[in-house]
N, C-alpha and C positions, 0 to 999 in steps of 0.2 A: 594846454588843454583844459586844466582845472579852471583857470579864469574864464574860459569860453562857456563853461557850464553856467556860471553866474550871469554872464552876458546874455546867454540864451534865455535864461529864466526872466531877466529883466525886460528883454524885448518882447517876450510872450505876454508878460503882465501889462505892457503897454499897448498890446495889440498890434505890434508892428510885425513880428515874425514869430511863427510857432517854433518852440524849442527844437523839436525833432528835425524840422526843415533846416535850421541853421547848423545843427550838428552834422547832418548829412553833408552839407557843403564843406564843412572843415574836415571831416573824416575821409571824404573821397580823395583829398590830396591832390597832388600834381599829377597830370597825365604822364604815362611812361611810354618810352619808345618800345616798339615790338621787338622781341628777341629774334635776331636773324637766324638762330639755330632751331627755331620752332615754327610750325604752322599753327595759326590760331583760327578757330571757327566759332562764330556766335550762332547758336541753335536754340531750339526749344525741345525739351524732353517732356512730352505730354503737357505742353503749355507753361512749363517752368523754364525761364531763361537760363541758359548755361553758356560758358565759354570753354572750349576744349583747347588744350595745349598739347600738340603732338610734336615729338622730336622729328626733325627733317631727315636725319641719317636713317636709312633702312635698317631693319633688325632682322636677324636670322630667324628669330622665333617671336611668338607673341609677347607683347610687353605686359607689365603690370599696369594696373589703373589706380588712380588715386582720386576720390571724390572729396572735394574741399568745400566746407561750409564756413563762410567768413563770420567773424564776431560783429558785435555792435548792439547788443541787448535786444535784437530782433526788431529794431527800429532804425538802425544806422548801418553803415558799411555797405559794400556792393562788390560786384566783380571787379570794378575799377580799383577800389581801395586795396584790394589784395592781389592785384595784378603782378607786382614785383615778387611777391612771395610765391605764387602759383607757377609763374614762368621759371623761377629758380628751382623749385622742386622738380618740375618737369625736365629741366635741363640736367641738373646734377644727379638725379636718380634714374634718368632715361625711362621715365614713365609717361603715360598718357594722363594728364590731369584734367578733370572736370571741375570747374569752379561754378557753384550753384548760386544763381541770383535770386534766391527765394523772395517772395513778396513780403513787404515790410508792414509792421504795425506802426501807426494805428489805422492806416487805410485798410489793411487786411487783418481781420480779427484773429487772435490766437484761437486755435493752434495752426493757423494757415501756414506759418513758417516751418514748423515740424512736418506738416503734411506735404508741403512742397519739396523738402529735403528728401523725405521718404519716397515720394513719386519719382524724383530724379534718380535716386539710387536704384530703385527697382527697374526703371527704364534702362539704366546703364548695365545693370547685371544681365538683363535680357538681351541686349544689343552689343555687348562688349566686343565681340568679334568683328563687328562692322568697323570698328576703330583700331583694329589690330591688337586688341587686348585679350589676355587670357582671363575668362570670367572667374577662374579659381584663384586669381591673384589680384583681388580688388580690395583696396584699404580705404577706410573713411577717415577723414581728418577735419578738425575744427578747432578754432581758438575762441575762448570766452563763451558767449552764447552759441557760436558754432560748435563748441565742444558739447554744450548741452544737446544740441540737435544731432550730432554724431552719436552720442550716447544713446539718446532716445531711438534713433534709427536702428542701431545694432540691437537694442532690446526688442523693438517691434518686429525685427525680421528673424528672431530666434526660432520661432515655430513655423516659418515658411519653408515648405519642402518642395515648392514648385520652381524655385530659383536658386542659383548658386549661393553659397555662403560667403559672407564678408570674411576675409582672411585675417584682417587686423584693423585696429582702430588707434588713432593718435588724438589725444585729448590735451589741448594746450590751454592751461589756466581756465579749466572749465567751470561754469556755474552749475552746481549739481543738487542743490537743496535750498528750500526756502523755509525751513522750520526754525533753524537756530542761527541767529545773526550775532551771537555772543561767544563764538569760538575763539581760541587764542589769536588766530590770524585776524579776525574782526577787530579785536581789541588793540593789537599791535599796530595795525594799518588803518585804524579808524579814520584818520584825517588825511591820509596820504593822497598825493595828487593823482589824477587820471581816474581813479575809482576808489572813492571813500566808502565807508560803511553806509552812511546816510544815502549817498547817491545810488548805491546798489539797490536798496529798497525802493527809492524814488523811480528809478528806470523800470524795475519789475512792475510796479503799479501802473506806470505809463504804458508799458508793453501790453499789460492786460486790460487797458482802457478802464482802470479803476480809480476811485477817489483817493487822492493822495493824503487826505486827512487821516487815514489809518496808519500811515507810515510809523509814527512814534510807537503806537500799540504793537506793530509787527516787530520793530526793532527790539522792543522789550520782551517779545515772546508771548504776548497776550492773545495771539490768534490761534495758539495750539491747545487744544483740549488735553486734560491730564491723561486720559486713556491713550491718546495719540502719542503723547510725549513719552509714556512708559513703553509703548510698543516699539517706538523707533530709537530709543535711548541706546539699544544695543549696537546701533549703526552710526548714530549721530551723538557723539559724546566727547567733550574735551579730554576725557581720560584716554581715548584712543590715540591722541596726538603724541608723538614722541617727546619725552621731557625736554630735550635740547631745544625744541621749537616752542616751548611754553614759558620761556623765561619772562618773568614780570606778569604772568596771567593771574587774574583774580576771577573766581567763579562769580557768575552774575547772580544778583539777589532774586529770590522767588517773586513771581509776578502773578497777578490775578488774571484768570481767563475771562475773556470778553466774548460771549457768544455772538454778538452783533458783528464784531470784526471778523470772526471766523466765517460766519454766513456770507459776508461780503467777498471773502477772498479764498473760497474753497479750491480754486484752481491751483493754489500754491501747493497743494498736497497731491496733485496729479503727477504720475511719473514722467509725463511729458515735459513738465516744468522742473520736477524734482526727481530726476531718474536715480538718485541715490536711495530712493524709497522702494525700488523694485524688489520683488521677492527673490529669495535664493534660488528658487526653481528657474528663474530667468537668468540671474547673474552667473550661474554655474555653466551656462551654455554660450557665454560670450566669447568672442575671439581674443587672441593675444592683443595685448593693450600696451601702448606707450602713453605715460602720463608725465607732462611737463608742468612743474610748478615754479612759482616765483616767491622768493622770501618776502618781498615787499608787496604783497598782494592780499587783499581781503579774501579772496577766493582760495588762497593756499590750501586751507584745511579741507575744502570740498574734495580737492584732488587727493589729499592724503587719506581721507576717509574711504574714498572710492577705491583706492589702491588697496587698502586693507580688506575691504569687502571682496574684491576680486581675488586676492591672494587667499583669503579664507575659503573661497569657492574653487580653488585650484585652477584659477585662470593665470596664465603666464603674464607677468607685468614687468615692463622696463620702465624705470623712474629716473627722470633727470630733474634735479633741483637747481634753479639758478640763484645762487646766494645773493647776487647783485641785481637780479631781475625784479621787475615791477609789472603790474597789469598794464596792458597796452604796449609793453616793449616791442612785441611783434609788429605792431603797426608802423614802427620807424624803420623796419628793414628796408634796405635799398635806397636810403635817402642820404648817402654819403656822410658828410660830417655831422649830420643830424641823427644818424643811426647810433645805436648804443651797442657795446660788446654783447650784452645779453640778447639783443635782437638777432645777431648772426648766430649766437650759440643755439638759440631755440630753433631756428631754421635748419642749422647743420645737424642737430640732433634728430630733427624730424626726417631729414634726408637719409641719415645713416640707418635709422630704424626701418624706413621704407625699403631701402636696398637689401634688407635681410629677407625680403619676401618675394 
């Protein structure tokens, strides 16, 4: 996957293939056979494409529901790329799973992706009983950028009293903040395959349809005004990461604030993109949460920092840490010899958490 990033860039520079198009073809993977134990339906929830996985065996009572948002930086991934994962969750947890095919950037400008996820979730909460689902037993789940969308959806629904409450959320290797790209996990995994520190910022800027010339300034932290840095330091700070996970960490050098970069990238500070910045009044109302982090992942510390914020606000958190895991490990699930032990562990931890609700 790592070498495909460079191929994609080269082809785009030559005017042969746009980077996001090639990556979509790669990430969508091989088609899978439909699971004989499940019914599948392709529908639209208020114009948002979804695929529903329903267990064939009848149930004596209403089932729980799971809404799944796939990863892929908001530009890649699809219902198809996560079919193996969603069908496995539906079958093993005996749940009705809704996989959301939100519209992708750059064709659909941010925050269309979050809004699609929100629209699909609200629709399902209102119509859950039509699919044999208990509306009070609905869980949202997402990996990588899908974890961002799941987090944002839960935050945006906190004050909604006209629909049932989300009962839990599962965040798998989520991206949760764009202020600090110099946390211990960013340093440790700066050049790791699948998602390096540099590519993280590159994809965020592509997702927002921004000029990538600001990438180096953002990596250095020059996009953050001092007042904002001081305000959010209580939540985004390497001192909050457990010492055992900070081996070899070196604090980054102070950097000069560049107002022009800040002006060009203000979206980075919106809670739809950086939900770790949500106020305590929102965080304290969030549902039970499962956070899954991977040791070899630049985004590891986003999950750890959000775990602490939730716990500080008395939200129940279940945390699983994959010592051998890496970003994108979930995407290899179900590919036989090409799957990794951490791929199965992530999915099985997800299933076991879901079965508790």
